[in-house]
Every structure is written in structure tokens, then in C-alpha cells.
KOLBAMAR-57670 format. One record per residue (C-alpha): x, y, z; residue in three letters. Coordinates in steps of 0.02 Angstrom, whole numbers, padded with zeros to 5 digits, always signed. Last residue first. Example, Ala and Ser with C-alpha at 12.3 -4.5 7.8 and 13.67 -1.06 7.14 Angstrom:
BEGIN
+00684-00053+00357SER+00615-00225+00390ALA
This chain:
BEGIN
+00007+01393+00621HIS+00189+01448+00626ALA+00259+01503+00458VAL+00380+01421+00337ALA+00447+01529+00195ILE+00528+01508+00025LEU+00512+01637-00116GLY+00699+01626-00147LEU+00725+01813-00127GLU+00606+01834+00019ALA+00745+01856+00148PRO+00809+01998+00038SER+00974+02043-00047ALA+01040+01865-00028LEU+01229+01844-00033ASP+01245+01840+00157PRO+01134+01685+00162ASN+00978+01650+00262LYS+00824+01555+00203PRO+00663+01598+00295VAL+00578+01526+00450VAL+00428+01615+00527ARG+00358+01649+00699VAL+00200+01747+00738THR+00153+01905+00830TYR+00009+02016+00879GLY-00019+02176+00974PHE-00172+02289+00990SER-00128+02453+01070GLY+00017+02526+01167ALA+00193+02543+01103ARG+00366+02468+01118GLY+00331+02296+01186LEU+00505+02222+01194GLN+00524+02058+01100VAL+00632+01920+01170THR+00724+01769+01100GLY+00726+01581+01084ALA+00750+01446+00954TYR+00731+01260+00992VAL+00788+01136+00861LEU+00699+00977+00811GLU+00811+00852+00723THR+00923+00863+00876SER+01110+00884+00870ASP+01111+01071+00906ALA+00983+01061+01045ALA+01098+01110+01186ALA+01161+01258+01085PRO+00986+01335+01084SER+00957+01421+00918ALA+00938+01610+00926THR+00784+01706+00872LEU+00788+01847+00744GLU+00677+01995+00786VAL+00560+02062+00654THR+00452+02216+00633GLN+00277+02234+00564THR+00180+02392+00526GLU+00022+02286+00508ALA-00020+02109+00564LEU-00183+02023+00516GLU-00264+01927+00658ASP-00435+02006+00658GLY-00436+02155+00543HIS-00288+02236+00631VAL-00149+02174+00747ALA-00008+02301+00762HIS+00161+02219+00745GLY+00264+02063+00767TYR+00366+01942+00662VAL+00473+01831+00771VAL+00612+01760+00664GLU+00700+01598+00628VAL+00838+01632+00501ALA+00898+01488+00397VAL+01050+01405+00319ASP+01163+01430+00471ASP+01048+01317+00572PRO+01098+01181+00448SER+00968+01103+00335LEU+00911+00922+00354GLY+00726+00959+00360GLY+00749+01107+00478LEU+00611+01064+00603GLN+00579+01207+00723VAL+00523+01223+00903HIS+00499+01407+00942ALA+00527+01493+01109ARG+00469+01673+01134VAL+00491+01787+01285HIS+00386+01946+01278LEU+00467+02091+01368GLU+00373+02233+01454ASP+00414+02412+01405GLY+00236+02462+01363VAL+00120+02363+01474GLN+00049+02187+01472PRO-00103+02155+01585THR-00105+01971+01634ASP+00082+01983+01662ASP+00206+01946+01524LEU+00364+01840+01526GLY+00299+01696+01423GLY+00285+01621+01250SER+00287+01449+01170GLU+00283+01408+00984VAL+00268+01234+00908HIS+00318+01139+00753VAL+00378+01280+00641VAL+00418+01188+00481SER+00556+01141+00358VAL+00541+00972+00273GLY+00472+01044+00110PRO+00626+01158+00110TRP+00757+01023+00082ALA+00764+01028-00108ALA+00749+01217-00114ARG+00890+01235+00013VAL+01008+01119-00081ARG+00977+01204-00249GLU+01001+01375-00169LYS+01165+01319-00090TRP+01230+01250-00255ALA+01190+01414-00345ALA+01271+01512-00203LEU+01430+01409-00209ALA+01449+01427-00397ARG+01417+01613-00384ALA+01543+01625-00242GLU+01679+01541-00347GLN+01647+01650-00498HIS+01824+01624-00566ASP+01901+01696-00407ASP+01785+01846-00397ALA+01630+01858-00507SER+01493+01835-00376MET+01578+01952-00252VAL+01606+02081-00388ARG+01423+02070-00438GLU+01367+02098-00258ALA+01476+02254-00242GLU+01411+02320-00408ALA+01232+02291-00353ALA+01262+02376-00185PRO+01338+02528-00276ILE+01200+02537-00406TYR+01050+02516-00291LEU+01044+02624-00135ARG+01190+02742-00162THR+01184+02761-00351VAL+00996+02750-00374TYR+00971+02876-00234GLU+01097+02997-00312ARG+01003+02975-00476VAL+00838+03027-00396MET+00909+03178-00304ARG+00991+03233-00467GLU+00825+03206-00557ALA+00753+03346-00452SER+00587+03326-00361LEU+00657+03338-00185GLU+00768+03489-00217PRO+00631+03591-00303SER+00492+03531-00187LEU+00527+03625-00025THR+00588+03797-00079ALA+00497+03810-00245LEU+00332+03749-00171THR+00346+03860-00017HIS+00385+04012-00125ARG+00237+03974-00237ILE+00122+03945-00087SER+00171+04112-00012GLN+00144+04193-00182LEU-00034+04125-00182TRP-00062+04194-00006HIS+00004+04364-00063GLN-00098+04378-00221PRO-00018+04538-00290ILE-00122+04678-00366GLY-00026+04814-00276ASP-00168+04846-00154GLY-00175+04662-00108ASP-00251+04526-00216ARG-00365+04376-00183ASP-00384+04319-00364TYR-00273+04164-00351PHE-00339+04115-00178ARG-00521+04131-00233PRO-00487+04029-00392ALA-00408+03881-00302VAL-00516+03870-00146GLN-00703+03885-00171ASN-00735+03869-00357GLU-00588+03761-00410LEU-00597+03651-00254LEU-00784+03627-00271ASP-00767+03582-00455TYR-00637+03450-00417LEU-00743+03377-00276ALA-00891+03366-00394GLU-00780+03276-00520ALA-00724+03154-00383GLU-00903+03110-00335ILE-00963+03091-00515ALA-00811+02989-00569ASP-00835+02872-00421ARG-01019+02850-00460GLU-00979+02808-00641ALA-00839+02690-00590SER-00950+02588-00474ASP-01013+02582-00295GLY-00897+02715-00228ALA-00784+02661-00084SER-00625+02731-00160ASP-00700+02904-00183ALA-00536+02999-00183THR-00528+03178-00120PRO-00437+03298-00238ILE-00281+03357-00147ALA-00234+03540-00164TRP-00074+03637-00188GLY+00096+03666-00108ASN+00024+03722+00060GLU-00075+03568+00113GLY+00076+03452+00123ASP+00067+03349-00037PHE+00234+03258-00058TYR+00199+03073-00029GLU+00033+03054-00121ASN+00086+03184-00249TRP+00222+03065-00313TRP+00097+02939-00380GLY-00082+02963-00320ASP-00170+03081-00202LEU-00283+03149-00339ILE-00213+03314-00397SER-00215+03501-00398LEU-00032+03551-00402ASN+00038+03725-00383LEU+00157+03796-00513GLY+00316+03876-00449GLY+00423+03825-00598ASN+00492+03667-00516LEU+00311+03628-00468ALA+00258+03622-00651ALA+00396+03498-00688LYS+00342+03390-00541MET+00162+03391-00603GLY+00223+03319-00768SER+00314+03181-00672THR+00159+03077-00638GLY+00223+02934-00529CYS+00147+02762-00559ALA-00030+02828-00580GLU-00152+02683-00561LEU-00185+02704-00374PRO-00301+02800-00389ARG-00398+02830-00549LEU-00309+02977-00626PRO-00348+03161-00591ASN-00196+03269-00623ASN-00212+03458-00640LEU-00064+03577-00638TRP-00103+03752-00575VAL-00028+03919-00623ASP+00019+03860-00796THR+00153+03944-00900GLY+00303+03852-00826PRO+00233+03681-00874TYR+00169+03731-01045LEU+00323+03820-01108LEU+00445+03674-01095GLN+00302+03554-01132ALA+00275+03619-01307MET+00455+03589-01359GLY+00459+03421-01270ILE+00308+03355-01363ASP+00117+03362-01367TYR+00061+03355-01549ASN-00103+03450-01541PRO-00149+03586-01414LEU-00323+03567-01340PHE-00393+03736-01287VAL-00507+03803-01152ILE-00552+03984-01115ARG-00558+04059-01290THR-00674+03920-01349ARG-00796+03944-01206VAL-00956+04015-01284GLU-00904+03972-01462PRO-00907+03786-01416ASP-00748+03714-01494SER-00677+03665-01323ALA-00821+03543-01295PHE-00785+03460-01462GLN-00600+03449-01422VAL-00635+03366-01254LEU-00753+03237-01328LYS-00631+03201-01468GLN-00488+03177-01346ILE-00592+03054-01246LEU-00641+02964-01406ARG-00458+02946-01449LYS-00427+02861-01282GLY-00567+02738-01321GLU-00493+02708-01493ASP-00328+02652-01419ASP-00230+02577-01566ALA-00140+02739-01609PRO-00094+02766-01425HIS-00178+02926-01365SER-00078+03086-01363LYS-00093+03231-01244GLY-00127+03416-01226ALA-00236+03533-01123ILE-00229+03718-01082VAL-00374+03766-00968PHE-00439+03940-00922GLN-00519+04007-00762VAL-00618+04165-00729PRO-00636+04239-00553ARG-00745+04393-00562GLU-00848+04362-00719PRO-00847+04171-00699ASN-00835+04110-00878LEU-00724+03956-00853LEU-00807+03907-00689ILE-00982+03928-00760ALA-00933+03827-00912LYS-00870+03688-00798LEU-01037+03688-00707ARG-01132+03673-00871ALA-01020+03535-00934PRO-01045+03426-00779ASP-00929+03276-00803HIS-00819+03377-00921LEU-00674+03395-00796MET-00665+03204-00789LEU-00627+03210-00975THR-00442+03167-00975LEU-00473+03025-00854ARG-00297+02956-00827LYS-00373+02782-00819TYR-00436+02796-00998THR-00265+02804-01078PRO-00223+02978-01141VAL-00038+03013-01119ARG-00007+03173-01025ARG-00053+03358-01020ALA-00169+03455-00904PHE-00133+03638-00867GLY-00236+03765-00770ILE-00220+03951-00803THR-00293+04085-00689LEU-00322+04231-00808VAL-00204+04377-00841SER-00121+04309-00998PRO-00292+04277-01079ASP-00328+04124-01184LEU-00370+04127-01370LEU-00401+04307-01420ASN-00289+04297-01575GLN-00374+04134-01623PHE-00537+04234-01630TRP-00488+04298-01802ALA-00513+04128-01882PRO-00362+04068-01981PRO-00367+04119-02166ILE-00396+03972-02283SER-00295+03897-02426ASP-00187+03782-02322PRO-00331+03718-02214ASN-00259+03570-02118GLN-00084+03641-02101GLU-00151+03817-02083ARG-00262+03765-01939TRP-00120+03676-01850ALA-00010+03830-01870ASP-00145+03941-01795THR-00172+03825-01647VAL+00015+03817-01618ARG+00038+04005-01629ARG-00105+04042-01510ARG-00038+03914-01386ALA+00137+03989-01397ASP+00070+04164-01362HIS-00029+04103-01211VAL+00118+04002-01146LEU+00238+04148-01155GLN+00111+04257-01064ARG+00101+04131-00922ARG+00291+04135-00907MET+00289+04324-00904ASP+00156+04323-00767GLY+00260+04204-00660ARG+00408+04320-00684VAL+00304+04469-00628ALA+00241+04374-00476TRP+00419+04336-00422LEU+00471+04517-00442GLU+00318+04584-00351GLY+00337+04460-00209ASP+00513+04524-00184SER+00666+04417-00215VAL+00806+04463-00095ALA+00677+04438+00041ASP+00730+04256+00044SER+00602+04116+00048ARG+00660+04053-00122TRP+00834+04016-00056ASP+00909+03939-00214ALA+00962+03756-00206VAL+00844+03680-00335THR+00842+03839-00441THR+01023+03817-00489ASP+01061+03985-00570GLY+01136+04045-00407THR+01160+04212-00319GLY+00982+04237-00258LEU+00931+04395-00351LYS+01022+04387-00518THR+01042+04199-00535ARG+00874+04153-00458ALA+00783+04276-00571LEU+00882+04210-00720GLU+00831+04031-00682GLN+00650+04087-00668LEU+00657+04171-00838LEU+00752+04022-00911PRO+00602+03910-00870ASP+00641+03758-00764THR+00618+03596-00862TRP+00790+03561-00935THR+00896+03636-00795PRO+00783+03548-00666ALA+00798+03371-00732HIS+00646+03282-00664VAL+00633+03159-00520GLY+00559+02987-00498ASN+00529+02913-00327THR+00645+02768-00290VAL+00544+02623-00225SER+00576+02450-00152THR+00522+02283-00222ILE+00573+02129-00121PRO+00398+02071-00069VAL+00401+02080+00122ASP+00270+02218+00133ASP+00153+02109+00029ARG+00159+01973+00161ASP+00256+01820+00109PHE+00173+01652+00080GLY+00191+01655-00107PRO+00334+01764-00174TRP+00303+01773-00363LEU+00118+01796-00330GLY+00159+01961-00243SER+00186+02045-00412PHE+00037+02164-00410MET+00040+02187-00222GLY+00224+02232-00214ARG+00197+02341-00367SER+00058+02440-00282VAL+00170+02468-00131ALA+00313+02528-00241GLY+00188+02636-00335HIS+00140+02720-00171LEU+00320+02761-00130VAL+00354+02821-00306SER+00446+02745-00455VAL+00444+02560-00415GLY+00603+02466-00377ASN+00695+02303-00403THR+00863+02236-00345ARG+00910+02056-00379GLN+00860+02077-00561GLY+00841+01926-00675LEU+00684+01857-00594ARG+00601+02027-00580LEU+00642+02073-00759GLY+00576+01908-00826LEU+00417+01933-00725VAL+00402+02104-00805ALA+00428+02028-00977MET+00290+01897-00956ASN+00294+01746-01072PHE+00118+01684-01102VAL+00022+01521-01119ASP+00031+01459-00939PRO-00072+01608-00880SER-00051+01674-00704GLY-00188+01686-00573GLY-00091+01586-00444GLU+00090+01574-00497TYR+00185+01499-00643ASP+00175+01655-00750GLU+00330+01600-00844ALA+00459+01728-00898GLY+00611+01646-00818LEU+00547+01470-00850SER+00538+01503-01037LEU+00722+01544-01048VAL+00773+01389-00950SER+00662+01279-01060SER+00743+01352-01216VAL+00914+01296-01156GLU+01051+01426-01160LEU+01221+01367-01222GLY+01225+01482-01372PRO+01099+01627-01370LEU+01034+01668-01544MET+01080+01496-01613ASP+00897+01453-01631THR+00757+01378-01528SER+00753+01546-01437PHE+00643+01627-01569TYR+00521+01482-01579ARG+00503+01468-01390GLU+00461+01654-01380VAL+00324+01631-01510LEU+00257+01476-01421GLY+00245+01572-01257ARG+00141+01708-01337ASP+00212+01872-01276PHE+00164+01979-01126ARG+00222+02160-01119ASP+00155+02238-00960ILE+00033+02385-00961GLY-00120+02274-00942ALA-00053+02216-00772PRO-00079+02392-00703VAL+00039+02508-00607PRO+00184+02489-00731THR+00343+02590-00709HIS+00450+02443-00655THR+00635+02472-00624THR+00753+02322-00630PHE+00931+02332-00565VAL+01051+02194-00621THR+01225+02156-00553GLY+01181+02019-00429ALA+01051+01941-00543ARG+01179+01916-00682VAL+01306+01833-00570VAL+01178+01719-00487GLN+01103+01672-00657LEU+01273+01617-00719ALA+01282+01487-00581GLU+01106+01425-00618ASP+01143+01411-00805PHE+01308+01321-00775SER+01470+01416-00788LEU+01612+01380-00909GLY+01647+01542-01001ASN+01518+01502-01133GLY+01391+01488-00992ILE+01445+01664-00941LEU+01411+01730-01116THR+01239+01648-01121SER+01196+01721-00950ILE+01242+01895-01013ARG+01132+01876-01166GLU+00990+01814-01056LEU+01006+01965-00942GLY+00987+02085-01089LEU+00820+02001-01128PHE+00737+02116-01000GLY+00747+02272-01109ALA+00558+02297-01125HIS+00532+02259-00941GLY+00546+02437-00878GLU+00710+02534-00865ASN+00831+02388-00849THR+00987+02448-00758HIS+01142+02341-00789TYR+01283+02358-00663VAL+01466+02309-00687GLU+01463+02386-00859PRO+01596+02330-00984MET+01761+02418-00958PRO+01828+02545-01084GLN+01961+02500-01212ASP+01873+02616-01335SER+01846+02499-01481LEU+01830+02339-01379GLU+01714+02417-01251SER+01608+02497-01386VAL+01587+02329-01473VAL+01544+02244-01308GLU+01416+02380-01271LEU+01336+02345-01440ALA+01325+02161-01393ARG+01234+02208-01233VAL+01111+02312-01335GLY+01085+02175-01463GLY+01025+02057-01326ILE+00912+02181-01238GLY+00861+02308-01370LEU+00865+02187-01516LEU+00763+02056-01425LEU+00644+02194-01374GLU+00620+02256-01551GLN+00598+02078-01616LEU+00466+02045-01483LEU+00374+02204-01533ARG+00366+02147-01714HIS+00308+01974-01659GLU+00169+02046-01552GLY+00102+02174-01673GLY+00171+02335-01745GLY+00219+02500-01665GLY+00280+02544-01491TYR+00412+02662-01563LEU+00412+02651-01751ARG+00524+02582-01889ASP+00652+02487-01787THR+00604+02315-01853VAL+00572+02389-02026SER+00738+02335-02101ARG+00689+02158-02051LEU+00542+02151-02171ALA+00637+02235-02312ASP+00786+02116-02303ASP+00929+02164-02188ASN+01110+02200-02238ASP+01052+02357-02329PRO+01019+02452-02166ILE+00861+02506-02076ASP+00898+02398-01923THR+00954+02541-01808ASP+01023+02522-01632LEU+01043+02677-01523MET+01192+02701-01406LEU+01191+02848-01284LEU+01356+02911-01215ARG+01352+03012-01054VAL+01468+03158-01013ARG+01348+03285-01090GLY+01224+03179-01187VAL+01333+03121-01333GLN+01227+03028-01459ALA+01287+02871-01545GLN+01211+02768-01685TRP+01247+02582-01693ILE+01210+02476-01846ARG+01092+02331-01836ALA+01086+02160-01917TYR+00949+02029-01897LEU+00991+01855-01961ALA+00888+01721-02047ARG+00917+01534-02038ASP+00730+01499-02022ASP+00726+01570-01846PRO+00836+01719-01802LEU+01021+01740-01762ALA+01059+01916-01697LEU+01192+02031-01770VAL+01288+02183-01712ILE+01365+02315-01824GLN+01507+02440-01826ALA+01509+02557-01975PRO+01668+02547-02080THR+01809+02668-02040GLY+01950+02540-02029ASP+01957+02554-01839ALA+01771+02516-01826LEU+01639+02651-01834ARG+01498+02705-01719LEU+01385+02814-01826VAL+01357+02992-01767SER+01203+03078-01698LEU+01142+03257-01669PRO+01011+03236-01806LEU+01015+03275-01991GLY+01114+03119-02034ASP+00984+03021-01935PRO+00853+03062-02067ASP+00684+03044-01985LEU+00532+02980-02079VAL+00372+03073-02037PRO+00244+02954-01961TYR+00068+03024-01962SER-00071+02999-01838GLU-00246+03073-01835GLU-00340+03105-01673GLN-00525+03138-01698TRP-00597+03309-01654GLY-00727+03324-01793ASP-00617+03442-01892ARG-00471+03322-01876SER-00338+03335-01741ILE-00155+03307-01786ALA-00027+03201-01694GLN+00147+03157-01754ARG+00197+02980-01711PHE+00322+02885-01603TYR+00492+02901-01688GLY+00480+02873-01875SER+00652+02799-01906ARG+00660+02729-01730TYR+00836+02719-01659PHE+00840+02593-01517LEU+00908+02608-01341GLY+01064+02593-01233VAL+01130+02727-01115GLY+01305+02726-01042ILE+01317+02782-00861ILE+01477+02837-00776PRO+01396+02952-00645VAL+01478+03124-00657GLY+01336+03213-00566LEU+01288+03325-00712ASP+01302+03177-00832SER+01197+03065-00721ALA+01068+03206-00712ALA+01061+03213-00901LYS+01051+03024-00920LEU+00909+03008-00794HIS+00819+03156-00874ASP+00819+03063-01040GLY+00755+02904-00959ALA+00616+03002-00870LEU+00569+03084-01035ILE+00561+02912-01115GLY+00451+02835-00979LEU+00341+02991-00969GLY+00291+03002-01150GLY+00318+02937-01325SER+00506+02954-01350TYR+00636+02955-01489GLN+00607+03129-01559PRO+00787+03194-01562LEU+00769+03380-01599ALA+00636+03395-01463ALA+00773+03352-01339ALA+00827+03207-01229ILE+00673+03095-01222GLY+00742+02918-01226PHE+00641+02764-01272GLU+00654+02575-01258PRO+00768+02593-01105SER+00932+02514-01053PHE+01054+02597-00932TYR+01225+02513-00928GLY+01330+02566-00779ILE+01520+02583-00782SER+01662+02587-00656ARG+01540+02547-00517PRO+01588+02612-00345ARG+01716+02561-00215PRO+01739+02676-00066GLY+01715+02862-00045GLU+01614+02967-00165LEU+01701+03121-00235GLY+01705+03058-00415GLN+01516+03040-00409TYR+01487+03222-00362TRP+01596+03294-00501ARG+01776+03281-00557PRO+01815+03389-00710GLU+01827+03318-00885GLY+01663+03342-00976LEU+01616+03504-00889TYR+01790+03574-00923ALA+01771+03528-01106ASN+01601+03612-01112LEU+01670+03771-01032ASP+01812+03773-01158ASP+01685+03755-01298ARG+01585+03899-01224LEU+01742+04006-01218SER+01781+03962-01399ASN+01607+04015-01457ALA+01619+04183-01367TRP+01796+04212-01431ALA+01735+04180-01608VAL+01590+04300-01581PHE+01703+04438-01518GLY+01831+04412-01656PRO+01696+04431-01792ASP+01769+04367-01956ASP+01698+04192-01927ALA+01530+04274-01891LEU+01525+04356-02063GLN+01578+04193-02145SER+01437+04103-02055LEU+01313+04235-02114ARG+01380+04217-02291GLU+01349+04030-02283PRO+01163+04061-02247ARG+01092+03971-02095VAL+00991+03814-02125ALA+01118+03676-02098GLY+01191+03760-01945LEU+01014+03779-01879LEU+00972+03597-01906ALA+01120+03543-01801VAL+01084+03678-01670PRO+00901+03625-01647ASP+00799+03760-01560GLY+00635+03733-01650GLN+00717+03738-01823THR+00608+03887-01873ALA+00642+03976-01708ARG+00831+03960-01728TRP+00816+04005-01912ASP+00729+04168-01866ASP+00851+04207-01724PRO+01003+04180-01836SER+01175+04162-01757ILE+01114+04236-01592HIS+00999+04087-01561ALA+01152+03974-01574PHE+01245+04080-01445ILE+01095+04082-01328GLN+01069+03894-01333GLN+01247+03869-01273THR+01220+03992-01129PRO+01057+03903-01081GLN+01129+03729-01057HIS+00987+03602-01052TRP+00973+03540-01232ALA+01147+03613-01268TRP+01217+03466-01170ARG+01168+03368-01324LEU+01348+03368-01383ASN+01374+03383-01571ALA+01310+03561-01579ALA+01445+03623-01459LEU+01582+03535-01555GLU+01521+03605-01720GLY+01509+03779-01646LEU+01690+03767-01585ALA+01745+03744-01765SER+01694+03923-01798LEU+01866+03990-01846ALA+01890+03842-01963GLU+01737+03895-02063PRO+01595+03771-02041LEU+01548+03643-02172VAL+01360+03618-02167SER+01279+03448-02159ARG+01182+03385-02309VAL+01025+03296-02252THR+00941+03159-02352PHE+00789+03131-02459ARG+00738+02995-02577ARG+00609+02975-02716ILE+00576+03161-02706ALA+00399+03217-02741ARG+00349+03327-02887MET
């Protein structure tokens, strides 16, 4: 029989074990090894069966076992000491508390997905894992972030592989009562709710679940409640599920409902509302509209409110391709905002913020990334290269400006070292190097011998092999419940063989099957009698992406060949639990996307934190961190005639590297069986990349470069009843109206001989029409640099020119200044006029520019 309803009954702990309940309720256990160890001690079998979930463990363990532990003074003291350690962690000052000067009291971090732990499956891939790592690092650093997301009853999806290699999806329903969550309740004990007005006089209600991620609170909105009809209860059914209107409802709930949830929390806890709002990708962009609506209700105009909201908003784009951006039908968005959802906000104003009103844009769509860019004064990509790609992709919003001037910076992603560094490596650092923090350990020290480091690397590889065999066996039994798994499963992979990992989402641009370009050559590499290689591969394709599924099928079918099936395996249902053994267990991490379509690629970072070497196209983070010793760069065939030719060239390069560099270095052993050059690369990787690739480095950058400046700008805009916001809105309106009359009429130069030399000074005079603007409203600048491709300027710098006092009353002003020639080579310059105001974060912010012709 099948149950008509299921739910989770939580265990009642003996009073002596109350500390266990507190430890289980805080997701710090997801990265705190000592806490994991005490739960594993309670019942090792149940701990494995519940996949390391303390809440599920306490529900599964026998009551008599809990009674036994409650009577054990040593165990009770152990639990109490861990609770005391947690309380100290939650309350003590940390890095953020030691910063000098003003800093945000609270920061709202909005994301459609959060990957915290396998026990809370609310993520699909890199974006969610990044968001989870952001919260964990913020907790460790003491940054006062509060996360906001949605609670999906079926998460993303569970992946299985059919006999013919096709991906099959299932959607197990999650019971939040069995997860490390609690309902946010009002003072009278009833669940707190938020509500959104919808078309046709309908309303969308959501309750608020809370998760405690160390010091950080995470709010998750859930529409599966009786207040909604059946259609609206399903709004938060699946992550990235449903069609356009379903996705729009999710994003309205995340952005608008998320801000309202923060208001509820603020009222209940007497905590301040965030000064800074960080939008992790465009999905949460509607949060800015909710804030504008509130400010309009407080007496500001739309333009005035927009200045306040922009000042305090940080927008991070993770998208390297236009196809990855959410774009809604303009008419659909118009319908939803022609309601009482956002009082005081005109539909036309909403539509203008998401309009693709630039060359190449479509007038029929509402673009969520464009909305994010227009509502966020500070914007970043997630690697240096991705920042450059983003400046090119969104340059239409700033016509006339060079791509380098587009106001999108970059903060390269990082990964949370305590979560992703294997406990074996952490223990080696603790016992031999005096610290369990692998990002600061001295990995070049002789205190760790090559033999000890190599032994740990071997143990991590062995863990992966055993886990892969177990997963393949379990998957077989699930699909063939009455059959005995094939005997060869026990010979799957070899703990002594060079192991290469590849795991990620499976869109076509990531090229899962590039390694299969020449199957015969790949077989020869896998089966080389002296230098064998093995691959462990995982990844999910979006349920609607049949082309991605075909790539998985092709890979699975190749891996089923009896000749190579013990040397290459596809592991189904890629998730955090798998990843925590996969990254440490691989010797080499492979990444071969189409450059430059990889935004960052954090999986390779996690491998590097465990001493894995990277073998990658120079894309994402690898483009800025590859140094020749920490792995290998696969040459990119950018000039290839078509995609097939490019794939062929890059696949050949991959094979050459595997055959002639990677495998020979791994198998080049000394008399003790140790690959000294390989160990040198491992030490170098751990020493140089561990600090740089950590999420703590990333969050510190966000704080100092983006959060603190955003909070300062928001305070300026909000002070004295938003006086500066009102002034800035009026100034922008005046500048926009006058700008058609601004021009560079004429440019004169002098001061150079016929043969200019380094150190000479170029004198520039520019005659400028200001169209009625004041000299204080603009900056007139010489833009100079290396002249390439004719007259194009590269590596540009600017020098602001000074208006001549004698010409102050003239309609045509003369500006003058000098440029020192600082280097030899081709030199070029021009003069431009841009708006100037201390409240602008970038000269390009208004998208207005006048350039000499």
C-alpha cells in the first residue's frame, strides 16, 4: 500500500542530550568536522544511511541508544563542550567586527538557490553552491548577512540513468519538518506570512522557513500552504521548473516577497533592515521594485526612490551568454504589475527598467539582467575574464563608451575551504603544520614529507573509488531490484591509477563529450599498460535540454564498453555528498568549455584546495590563476573555421597533454614510489591557490569593494529625509535634458617635437560646448593609450582637463591639461565629456558621453 500523506516525526531528546538538538539545528555542522564526528559516533550505520544529516539521524536512532548516551557522562560532556564551542562561535567578534570605520549593519543576500548541505537539497549547481559558500564564509568572518531564497518542495530533481544511457528525472517531495528548518512565527505562535496581490483579484501567500547557517539566518519562502489554491500552492514546487508565467511568479515571490519577509523578521526581532541588498543573478531583481514602492509611499517620486535603491544594491551576474538570462514576455509582466502588487509604482516605470531599448534588443521582452543592472549601482562578474565578457555583453546599455568603461567590475568566486577540503588533508595540516585551516598552512614546509602528503592523496583517491563502486551498485539495484549487480562493479576504477574528474551541469557549451572526439585514442590512453588513466564523470542536464541529455547518453554508452568500463564511469545524481569525495579523490580536474563561455568554474577550485591539478581551457578562474606549475592549459582554437574544427583541434590538444605531459609526470616515480615533480606541483597548488580560491577571500572583497561603498552611498541618499536623493534625481533630469547640446567642438595639441620621446609632455586644449550645463556638471578628459588596429585605443588612461577661468562666461569653454608620455610605442588620444557628480559610482553611469571627432 502507498501512504496518502507522509510526514516526519522529530525525536524527543533526553534532557541530558539537549546540546545535540542545538547542534543539529545549526547548519554549521555541514562544515564543522568535530560536530560531524559526535553525530557519527551516535550510530555509524544510521549516520551513513542518512548521508550525514544530524536531524535525520536523531529521528532514526533507537531511543534506547539515546538513553544509553544520556547516561554516559563522557558523551554528555563531549556534547556540551561542542555546544559551548558553537555558542562562542556565534557570539565572539570576528574579522568583520574588527574593521575600522562605518560598515553595513545588515546585508540582504538574495539567490534563487542555496547549496548548504546535502541534507537541504535546494540547489541545482554552481550558482546555488556559490550562494551557500557565500553564507558560510560570511558566517566565519562575522559579516551580518541574511540570506533570502525559496523553499522548493521537490528541490531540483533526482537523476537516474536508463539502460540506454538516457537521463531520467524524478521529483521526490521534501518534508520540511524533517529538514534543519523552523517556521518563522509571530508573537502569538502562528506562522508568519507574506502576501502578493496578483491579477484577477487573486493573492499569493507564503510562509517563511528559517535555516541557521552558523551566524547567518537564511529565509526560504514556501507557497505550499492552505491559504493558496492548488495552482498557487505549486509556485515553489521545483527549482527552475515550469514555463514563463510559473518562473515569473517564483521571481516575483523571491524579490518582492523576500523584502517583505525581511520586514517581518525586522519587526519580530527588532533588527535593522538591510542597508545593502545583494542580488545574486537576475532572478531576484524585483526586490528593487518593492523597495522603490515603499519609498514612494514615504513621499518620494519614482526617480528619487530609484537613486536610494540603486545606491544600496549590488548586482552579481553569473551569465556568460544571453541565452542564460531570464527574459519574460513584456505583456505578461505588464499584466502582473497592473495590480495592487506595488502601490504607487506605474507600470510604464517598471517596464522601462527591464526594457531592451538598445541596439539588438527586443521590444517585446522584459530582461531580468537589464533590470538588475539598472537597479544596482555596483555590478560585478565572477572572474576577471567574465567581467570583461559581461562588459561586452551588456555594452548596449552604455552606448558610446568603450567596453572597458562599462561599469561592471569583477570579484572572482571562491569556495568554502572547510566544506570542500577533505578531512584527511585537514588532519594532516593540523597534526604536521599546526593549523586545521588549509588555506593558511605552510604546504612548502618540510614538516610534511612527500611520503606523508602522497599517502593522504592516495587515501583520498581510494575513498573516491569505493564511493563510486557503491553508487554504481546502488543505482543498479534501484533499477533492477531483483537482480544481482555485475561482479565487475567491484573492479570499477583502480585506487593506484591516475584519476581525472569531470563534473558539472551539462549544457552543450561545457562539452562533456569533447574527450570522446577520437574514441580509439581515448581508449589507448585509458588502457595504456604503463601509464593508465581513469575518468570519473558526473553531471545533470536540465530536464528540458534534450541535447545535453544526448551528450550524457553518448558518454554513458562509451563507458559501458566492456573493454574500458572499469576505467571510465558516469556517476548518476551529482550532488554535494558525491562532490565532497569526488573533488579530493581526483588527481586532475578537467574543464573544457567553449571559451569564453565559462563564467568561473568553481569545481576546479575545490579540486585545487585538495591538491588536485587542473587541466583546463583558459576560461573562467583558470584564465587568471594558471601559472604553469599548478596544472595545464588546453590551447584554445579561437580562429578555427567552425565549431567542429575547433572541437577537433582542442580535443587533439587534450589528448597530447594527457599522453605527453600529465600521465608521464604522474608515473615518474623515485625509488620510494613517489612522483617528486607531481608532489612539487601539489605543494605549489596548495600553497598558492588555497588562500586565493577561498570563499573568505571572496567575501572580504565583496565587503571592502562593494558592500561598504554601497552602504555609504545609501546613507548619503537617505540622510535628511532623502535630501541628496532628491537632488541627484533632479540633477540627472537636468543633465539628460541638456546633453544633446554638449559637444567637443575642437581639440588643439602641442608641446612635442617631431620625434616624441618617453617623458615628453603633450599639451591639450579642448573647446567644449556645455549646452547650458555648468562646468561643475561635467568632466572633460583626455583619454589616451596604446593605438592598435588603426585608431582603436587599448590600455587607456584618463587625465581630467581644467576649464580656463577666462572663458567662464562663454558658451564655448576652453579646457587644458597635459599628458606625460610614459612609454614607447604607438600612442593615441582623444577628448571626451562625461557627467560628473560625487554621487555617481562611474562616469558611465548615466550612459551619456560626448567625444571629439
